C-alpha positions in Angstrom: 9.7 -139.5 -181.9 10.0 -137.0 -184.9 7.0 -138.9 -186.7 4.8 -138.7 -183.6 5.4 -135.0 -183.7 4.7 -134.5 -187.2 1.6 -136.7 -186.9 0.3 -134.6 -184.0 1.3 -131.3 -186.0 -0.9 -132.4 -188.9 -3.7 -133.2 -186.7 -3.5 -130.2 -184.7 -3.4 -127.9 -187.9 -6.2 -130.1 -189.5 -8.5 -129.5 -186.3 -7.7 -125.5 -186.3 -9.8 -124.6 -189.2 -12.8 -126.5 -188.6 -12.8 -125.1 -184.7 -12.5 -121.2 -186.2 -15.3 -122.0 -188.5 -18.6 -120.3 -187.6 -22.2 -121.5 -187.7 -22.7 -119.0 -190.6 -19.7 -120.1 -192.6 -20.8 -123.9 -191.9 -24.5 -123.1 -193.1 -23.0 -121.5 -196.2 -20.7 -124.3 -197.0 -23.2 -126.9 -196.3 -25.6 -124.9 -198.7 -23.3 -124.7 -201.2 -22.2 -128.4 -201.4 -25.8 -129.2 -201.1 -26.9 -126.9 -204.1 -24.6 -129.3 -206.5 -26.6 -132.5 -205.3 -30.0 -130.9 -205.6 -29.5 -129.3 -209.1 -28.4 -132.9 -210.3 -31.5 -134.6 -208.7 -33.7 -131.9 -210.3 -32.4 -132.4 -213.7 -32.8 -136.3 -213.2 -36.4 -135.6 -212.1 -36.8 -133.0 -215.0 -35.8 -135.5 -217.2 -38.5 -137.8 -216.5 -41.5 -135.0 -216.1 -44.3 -137.7 -216.7 -42.9 -140.6 -215.0 -42.7 -141.7 -211.5 -39.3 -140.0 -209.9 -36.6 -142.0 -208.4 -36.4 -141.8 -204.9 -34.2 -139.1 -203.3 -30.8 -140.4 -202.1 -31.0 -141.0 -198.3 -27.6 -139.3 -197.8 -29.0 -136.2 -199.7 -32.3 -136.3 -197.4 -30.0 -136.4 -194.3 -28.0 -133.7 -195.3 -30.6 -131.5 -196.1 -32.4 -132.2 -192.7 -28.9 -131.4 -191.0 -28.9 -128.2 -193.1 -32.7 -127.3 -192.0 -31.5 -127.8 -188.6 -28.6 -125.6 -188.8 -30.6 -122.9 -190.3 -32.9 -123.2 -187.3 -30.1 -122.8 -184.9 -28.6 -119.9 -187.0 -31.8 -118.4 -186.5 -31.7 -118.8 -182.8 -28.2 -117.6 -182.6 -29.1 -114.5 -184.6 -31.8 -113.8 -181.9 -29.7 -114.3 -179.1 -27.1 -111.9 -180.2 -29.8 -109.4 -180.9 -29.1 -109.9 -184.4 -31.4 -108.5 -187.4 -34.9 -109.5 -187.1 -35.1 -110.0 -191.1 -31.9 -112.6 -190.9 -33.3 -114.4 -188.3 -36.8 -114.8 -190.0 -34.9 -115.9 -193.1 -33.1 -118.5 -191.6 -36.3 -119.9 -189.5 -38.0 -119.8 -193.0 -35.3 -121.7 -194.4 -35.3 -124.3 -191.7 -39.0 -124.7 -192.3 -38.8 -124.4 -196.1 -36.3 -127.2 -196.2 -38.8 -129.6 -194.4 -41.8 -128.7 -196.7 -39.9 -129.2 -199.9 -38.2 -132.5 -198.7 -41.6 -134.0 -198.1 -42.9 -132.5 -201.2 -39.9 -134.0 -203.2 -40.2 -137.4 -201.4 -44.1 -137.7 -201.8 -43.8 -136.5 -205.7 -46.2 -138.6 -208.2 -44.2 -137.7 -211.0 -40.6 -136.1 -211.9 -42.3 -132.7 -212.7 -43.5 -132.4 -209.3 -40.3 -133.6 -207.9 -38.5 -131.1 -210.1 -40.6 -128.1 -208.8 -39.9 -129.0 -205.1 -36.1 -129.4 -205.8 -36.1 -126.3 -207.6 -37.6 -124.5 -204.5 -34.8 -126.3 -202.5 -32.4 -125.1 -205.0 -33.3 -121.4 -204.9 -33.5 -121.5 -201.3 -29.8 -122.9 -201.0 -28.5 -120.1 -203.5 -30.2 -117.5 -201.1 -28.4 -119.3 -198.0 -24.9 -119.3 -199.7 -25.5 -115.4 -200.4 -27.0 -114.3 -197.1 -25.0 -116.7 -194.6 -22.1 -114.1 -194.6 -24.1 -111.3 -193.4 -24.8 -112.9 -190.3 -21.2 -112.6 -188.7 -19.6 -109.9 -187.0 -21.9 -108.7 -184.3 -21.2 -109.1 -180.7 -23.8 -110.7 -178.0 -26.2 -108.2 -176.8 -25.8 -105.6 -179.5 -28.9 -104.2 -180.7 -29.1 -102.8 -184.1 -31.9 -100.5 -185.5 -33.9 -103.3 -186.9 -34.0 -104.7 -183.3 -35.1 -101.7 -181.1 -38.8 -102.6 -181.7 -40.7 -104.5 -179.1 -40.7 -108.1 -179.0 -44.5 -108.3 -180.0 -43.6 -106.4 -183.2 -40.6 -108.8 -184.2 -42.4 -112.0 -185.1 -41.7 -113.1 -188.5 -44.4 -112.1 -191.4 -45.2 -114.7 -193.8 -44.8 -113.6 -197.3 -45.0 -115.9 -200.2 -44.5 -114.8 -203.6 -44.5 -117.9 -205.5 
């Protein structure tokens, strides 16, 4: 009987942290984990700059797609909570950029091209690690100064600086 109770207690304590984790926390943790993988793949691609690059690992592709989905969900959550428009736009952009750069890295003809796409993913993941904590703490329906403009003005502007 004690064994059974001990097993139940362990299972309960193991499940509590996962349940307490928020979507911004999950996105940040996933971005940090993926950053290591992407940087490793980028270094491998850069080492074979003029050659045909190795295909990306299916697990990494799947994990990046899942991150893109989480970033998209986070954008929607920020919008539903009345959070800052700039954060909503940043995470929506991360979702789109993940897809664009995954396609570019997968279709790259050379290691240099693949390295460039993976470098952009790496930069974006670093940003996600830094920005995701800024999402938490706002209650649903709370409007910030950034949200007091009309819905027509709240569209995300496209700014490319690369």
